[in-house]
C-alpha positions in Angstrom: -38.7 -0.3 7.4 -38.0 -0.6 11.1 -35.7 -3.6 10.5 -33.6 -1.5 8.2 -33.3 1.4 10.6 -32.4 -1.0 13.4 -29.7 -2.7 11.3 -28.6 0.3 9.2 -25.0 0.3 10.3 -24.7 -3.4 9.6 -26.2 -3.0 6.1 -23.8 -0.1 5.4 -20.8 -2.2 6.5 -21.9 -5.1 4.4 -22.3 -2.8 1.4 -18.7 -1.5 1.8 -17.3 -5.0 2.2 -19.1 -6.3 -0.9 -18.1 -3.3 -2.9 -14.4 -3.7 -1.9 -14.5 -7.4 -2.7 -16.1 -7.0 -6.1 -13.8 -4.1 -7.0 -10.7 -6.2 -6.2 -12.0 -9.3 -8.1 -13.1 -7.2 -11.1 -9.7 -5.4 -11.4 -7.8 -8.7 -11.1 -10.1 -10.5 -13.5 -10.0 -7.7 -16.1 -6.2 -7.6 -16.0 -6.0 -11.4 -16.1 -8.0 -11.5 -19.3 -5.9 -8.8 -20.9 -2.8 -10.7 -20.0 -4.2 -13.9 -21.5 -5.1 -12.1 -24.7 -1.6 -10.5 -25.0 0.1 -13.9 -24.3 -1.9 -15.5 -27.1 -1.4 -12.6 -29.5 2.4 -12.4 -28.9 3.0 -16.2 -28.3 4.4 -15.8 -24.8 3.5 -18.3 -22.1 2.4 -16.6 -18.9 4.6 -13.5 -19.0 1.8 -10.9 -19.5 -0.6 -12.8 -17.3 1.8 -12.5 -14.4 2.5 -8.9 -15.1 -1.1 -7.9 -15.5 -2.3 -9.8 -12.4 0.3 -7.9 -10.4 -0.9 -4.6 -12.0 -4.5 -5.7 -11.2 -3.8 -6.3 -7.6 -2.0 -2.9 -7.3 -4.7 -1.0 -9.2 -7.5 -2.7 -7.3 -5.8 -1.9 -4.0 -5.6 1.8 -5.0 -9.2 1.9 -6.0 -10.3 0.1 -2.8 -8.3 2.5 -0.7 -10.0 5.5 -2.4 -13.4 3.9 -1.9 -12.8 3.3 1.8 -11.4 6.8 2.3 -14.6 8.2 0.7 -16.7 6.3 3.2 -14.6 7.4 6.1 -14.7 11.1 5.0 -18.5 10.9 4.5 -18.9 9.4 8.0 -16.6 12.1 9.5 -18.6 14.8 7.7 -21.9 13.4 9.0 -20.6 13.1 12.5 -19.2 16.7 12.4 -22.5 18.1 11.1 -24.5 16.3 13.7 -22.3 17.3 16.6 -22.3 21.0 15.4 -26.0 21.0 15.2 -26.5 20.0 18.9 
């Protein structure tokens, strides 16, 4: 337990980085497979894959931005509550 408390900030940062990376990869992969499925269904070659990969990057960026802002707001709230209590 002491090791976690000592490295708590490092663990929290690693959690955020892993969450951001997996979110981006998941959004892009999901959109890629939708694009592949649409290309096969409609008989196009790469059109929908290209469109949906771009949409996946944009959507993933928006979700990642929201996740980071939640972490920042939570940290600000925590700092404000601890400074007001002193």
